[in-house]
C-alpha positions as CSV (number, residue, x, y, z in Angstrom):
1,M,33.5,11.6,1.4
2,K,35.8,10.0,-1.3
3,T,35.2,6.5,0.0
4,K,31.4,7.0,-0.4
5,T,31.8,8.1,-4.0
6,I,34.2,5.2,-4.7
7,C,31.7,2.8,-3.0
8,F,28.8,4.3,-5.0
9,A,30.6,3.9,-8.3
10,L,31.4,0.3,-7.5
11,L,27.9,-0.5,-6.4
12,F,26.6,1.2,-9.7
13,F,29.0,-0.9,-11.9
14,L,28.1,-4.2,-10.0
15,L,24.3,-3.4,-10.2
16,T,24.5,-2.7,-13.9
17,A,26.7,-5.8,-14.6
18,C,24.0,-7.9,-12.9
19,G,21.1,-6.7,-15.0
20,M,19.8,-4.0,-12.6
21,N,18.7,-1.0,-14.6
22,I,19.8,2.2,-12.9
23,N,18.8,5.8,-14.3
24,T,19.9,9.4,-12.7
25,D,17.8,11.4,-15.1
26,Q,15.5,13.4,-12.8
27,D,12.6,13.3,-15.1
28,K,12.8,9.4,-15.3
29,V,13.1,9.3,-11.4
30,T,9.9,11.3,-11.2
31,A,8.0,9.2,-13.8
32,V,9.2,6.1,-12.0
33,A,8.1,7.4,-8.5
34,A,4.7,8.3,-10.0
35,E,4.1,4.5,-10.8
36,I,4.6,3.7,-7.3
37,A,2.5,6.6,-5.7
38,D,1.8,10.3,-5.8
39,F,3.1,12.2,-2.9
40,E,4.7,15.6,-1.8
41,L,8.4,15.5,-1.4
42,P,9.8,17.2,1.8
43,T,11.2,20.6,1.2
44,G,14.7,20.5,-0.4
45,Y,14.6,17.0,-1.6
46,S,15.3,16.3,-5.4
47,P,15.5,12.8,-7.4
48,E,18.6,11.0,-7.2
49,F,18.1,7.7,-9.0
50,T,15.8,5.0,-9.8
51,A,16.8,1.4,-10.1
52,S,14.9,-1.7,-11.3
53,F,15.6,-5.5,-11.0
54,D,13.2,-8.2,-11.9
55,V,9.9,-7.1,-10.3
56,Y,11.4,-4.6,-7.9
57,T,11.6,-0.9,-8.5
58,L,13.4,1.6,-6.2
59,V,13.4,5.5,-6.3
60,S,15.7,7.5,-4.4
61,Y,15.4,11.1,-3.4
62,T,18.3,13.3,-1.3
63,P,18.4,16.9,-0.1
64,G,21.8,16.9,-1.7
65,K,23.8,17.0,1.5
66,G,24.1,15.1,4.8
67,S,23.0,11.6,5.0
68,C,19.3,12.0,4.7
69,H,17.7,9.7,2.0
70,L,14.2,9.0,1.0
71,Y,13.3,5.7,-0.9
72,L,10.5,4.2,-2.4
73,V,10.6,0.6,-3.1
74,Q,7.8,-1.3,-4.9
75,S,7.3,-5.1,-6.0
76,Q,5.2,-6.0,-9.0
77,N,4.5,-9.3,-7.2
78,A,1.3,-9.4,-5.2
79,A,2.4,-12.1,-3.1
80,D,5.1,-10.0,-1.8
81,T,2.1,-7.9,0.1
82,E,1.6,-10.8,2.5
83,K,5.5,-11.4,3.1
84,L,6.0,-7.6,3.9
85,L,3.1,-7.1,6.2
86,R,4.2,-10.5,8.0
87,A,7.8,-9.3,8.4
88,M,6.6,-6.0,9.7
89,K,4.2,-7.4,12.4
90,N,7.2,-9.2,14.0
91,I,9.1,-6.0,14.5
92,I,8.7,-4.8,18.2
93,P,10.4,-1.8,20.0
94,G,13.7,-2.5,21.4
95,E,14.4,-5.2,19.0
96,Y,17.8,-4.9,17.2
97,D,18.1,-5.8,13.6
98,P,21.9,-6.8,13.2
99,E,21.6,-6.7,9.3
100,A,20.1,-3.2,9.2
101,G,22.0,-2.1,12.2
102,M,18.9,-0.6,13.5
103,T,17.1,-0.8,16.9
104,V,13.3,-0.3,16.5
105,I,12.2,2.5,19.1
106,E,8.7,2.4,18.5
107,T,6.0,1.2,16.1
108,R,2.4,2.8,15.8
109,P,-0.6,2.2,13.5
110,I,-1.0,4.8,10.6
111,L,-3.2,5.1,7.7
112,V,-1.9,5.2,4.3
113,R,-4.3,5.6,1.2
114,G,-7.1,4.9,3.7
115,E,-5.6,1.5,4.7
116,Q,-4.5,0.7,8.1
117,T,-0.5,-0.2,8.3
118,T,2.3,0.2,10.8
119,L,4.8,3.0,10.9
120,I,8.3,1.6,12.2
121,L,10.8,4.1,13.8
122,S,14.4,3.0,14.5
123,E,17.7,4.5,15.2
124,G,21.2,3.2,14.4
125,V,24.7,4.4,13.5
126,N,25.5,4.8,9.6
127,G,28.6,4.2,8.0
128,D,30.0,7.7,8.7
129,G,29.5,7.0,12.6
130,E,26.5,9.3,12.6
131,T,23.4,8.3,14.7
132,C,20.4,8.0,12.3
133,R,16.7,7.8,12.7
134,Q,14.7,5.8,10.1
135,A,11.1,5.6,9.3
136,V,9.5,2.7,7.6
137,V,5.9,2.1,6.4
138,A,4.5,-0.5,4.0
139,F,1.5,0.6,1.8
140,K,-0.4,-0.4,-1.3
141,G,1.5,1.1,-4.4
142,N,-0.1,1.9,-7.7
143,G,1.6,-1.2,-9.1
144,G,2.0,-3.6,-6.0
145,P,3.2,-3.8,-2.5
146,A,5.5,-0.7,-1.5
147,L,7.6,0.7,1.3
148,L,8.6,4.1,1.9
149,V,12.1,4.6,3.9
150,Y,13.0,7.9,5.2
151,S,16.3,8.2,7.0
152,S,18.0,11.1,8.4
153,P,20.7,12.1,11.3
154,V,19.0,12.2,14.7
155,A,19.8,16.1,14.9
156,A,17.9,16.7,11.6
157,S,15.1,14.2,12.3
158,N,11.6,15.6,12.2
159,L,8.7,13.3,12.7
160,E,6.3,16.0,11.6
161,T,7.9,15.8,8.1
162,V,7.7,12.2,8.0
163,E,4.0,12.2,9.0
164,A,3.4,15.0,6.3
165,L,5.1,13.0,3.7
166,I,3.0,9.7,4.6
167,A,-0.2,11.8,4.7
168,S,0.5,13.1,1.1
169,I,0.8,9.8,-0.5
170,H,-2.3,9.2,-2.6
């Protein structure tokens, strides 16, 4: 846990030094998230931080304990939509992504805001040696192309929670 705290502090310092704007104020995180999409947080999750750099915005939520995280990422560059969709179409079940350390276990079509997209479910081992499941879905955010990334330990993973979260995006 001490290592995580030190790594987060170092990452925070480096990103700030590189011109990334990071804010941990809960009201600010909520306001920035609304610029991406309106949605219903899973029970127990609260705002963690928001970060912005160039045309990208990131919002992070956490249940406060464990390895669960919920991220929303948005680009203000409309050209990123095509890049994002092209990259997602190339992901197939069983494929291993060495950069993310994840193996895609399933892809399925899903509707977000009335538009067809793909839900990608992956599994891998996090830095704590814990096997985690991750759900990723691209959608049209309020200000440009967006991604939702939901990660949790396999033991705490609940696809119904993920589906309810995605269905709540409006």
